C-alpha positions in Angstrom: 0.0 0.0 0.0 2.9 2.3 0.9 4.3 1.7 -2.5 1.0 2.5 -4.3 1.0 6.0 -2.3 4.6 6.7 -3.2 3.9 5.7 -6.9 0.9 7.9 -6.8 2.7 10.9 -5.3 5.6 10.5 -7.8 3.0 10.2 -10.7 1.5 13.6 -9.4 4.9 15.3 -9.0 5.7 14.1 -12.7 2.4 15.2 -14.0 2.7 18.6 -12.2 6.3 19.0 -13.4 5.3 18.0 -16.9 2.4 20.5 -16.9 4.7 23.3 -15.5 7.3 22.5 -18.2 4.6 22.6 -20.9 3.4 25.8 -19.4 6.9 27.3 -19.3 7.6 26.3 -22.9 4.3 27.9 -24.1 5.2 31.1 -22.2 8.6 31.0 -23.7 7.2 30.4 -27.1 4.9 33.4 -26.8 7.6 35.7 -25.5 9.9 34.5 -28.4 7.1 35.4 -30.9 6.6 38.8 -29.3 10.2 39.4 -29.3 10.8 38.4 -33.0 7.7 40.7 -33.8 9.3 43.7 -32.0 12.7 43.0 -33.7 11.0 42.7 -37.2 9.2 46.1 -36.4 12.5 47.7 -35.3 14.4 46.3 -38.4 11.6 47.7 -40.6 11.7 51.2 -38.9 15.6 51.2 -39.2 15.4 50.2 -42.8 12.8 53.1 -43.6 15.1 55.6 -41.9 18.1 54.4 -43.7 16.3 54.6 -47.0 15.0 58.1 -46.1 18.7 59.2 -45.3 19.9 57.6 -48.6 17.2 59.6 -50.4 18.3 62.8 -48.7 22.0 62.1 -49.5 21.0 61.6 -53.2 18.9 64.7 -53.3 21.7 66.7 -51.8 24.1 65.4 -54.2 21.8 66.4 -57.1 21.5 70.0 -55.8 25.3 70.1 -55.3 25.8 68.9 -58.9 23.1 71.5 -60.2 24.9 74.3 -58.3 28.3 73.4 -59.5 27.0 73.1 -63.1 25.4 76.6 -62.6 28.5 78.1 -61.1 30.7 76.5 -63.8 28.4 78.1 -66.5 28.4 81.5 -64.8 32.2 81.4 -64.3 32.7 80.6 -67.9 30.4 83.5 -69.1 32.0 85.8 -66.6 35.4 85.0 -68.0 34.1 85.5 -71.5 32.6 89.0 -70.7 35.6 90.1 -68.6 37.9 89.1 -71.5 36.0 91.5 -73.8 36.2 94.1 -71.1 39.9 93.8 -70.6 40.3 93.7 -74.4 38.7 97.2 -74.4 40.8 98.3 -71.4 44.1 97.3 -73.1 43.2 99.8 -75.8 43.0 102.9 -73.3 45.5 101.9 -70.6 49.1 100.6 -70.3 49.8 96.9 -70.6 51.1 97.0 -67.0 47.8 98.5 -65.7 45.8 96.1 -67.6 47.7 93.1 -66.4 47.5 94.3 -62.9 43.8 94.7 -63.1 43.4 91.2 -64.7 45.3 89.6 -61.9 43.3 91.5 -59.2 40.0 90.6 -61.1 41.0 86.9 -61.5 41.9 86.5 -57.7 38.6 88.2 -56.8 36.3 86.2 -59.2 37.9 82.9 -58.4 37.6 83.5 -54.7 33.9 84.3 -55.3 33.1 81.3 -57.4 35.2 79.0 -55.1 33.3 80.3 -52.2 30.0 79.5 -54.0 31.2 75.9 -54.6 32.3 75.4 -51.0 28.9 76.6 -49.7 27.3 74.0 -52.0 29.6 71.3 -50.9 30.6 72.0 -47.0 32.3 68.7 -46.7 35.0 69.7 -49.3 36.0 73.2 -48.0 38.0 75.2 -50.5 41.2 76.7 -49.2 41.7 80.4 -50.0 44.5 80.9 -52.5 47.4 82.9 -51.4 47.9 86.1 -53.4 50.7 86.1 -55.8 
């Protein structure tokens, strides 16, 4: 009889332990599912942020390219017009005066156009040129 009681108690303990184990496994499984869902949502959020950042970098690069193209065109036109002006100036002043004015004008206009380029591309600052 004592053996039957001990076997019954052991059976109850084993069944209770098995039930507790199954309950713990189910709880862990649910927590694992929730954790994976949170991780998936976080990954999706980060991916969207990275995509937006990439689009912003691409847009910024397009703006920089447009500014640089515009600045290059303006600089080319400016050089053409100033060449005509200095051509006229040579006819009314000495060659030394014209040359001095050309150098001053070249430094000033190069500094201006380089500054505009530097503003549109702040990660590549333009170092000022030393006067010659």
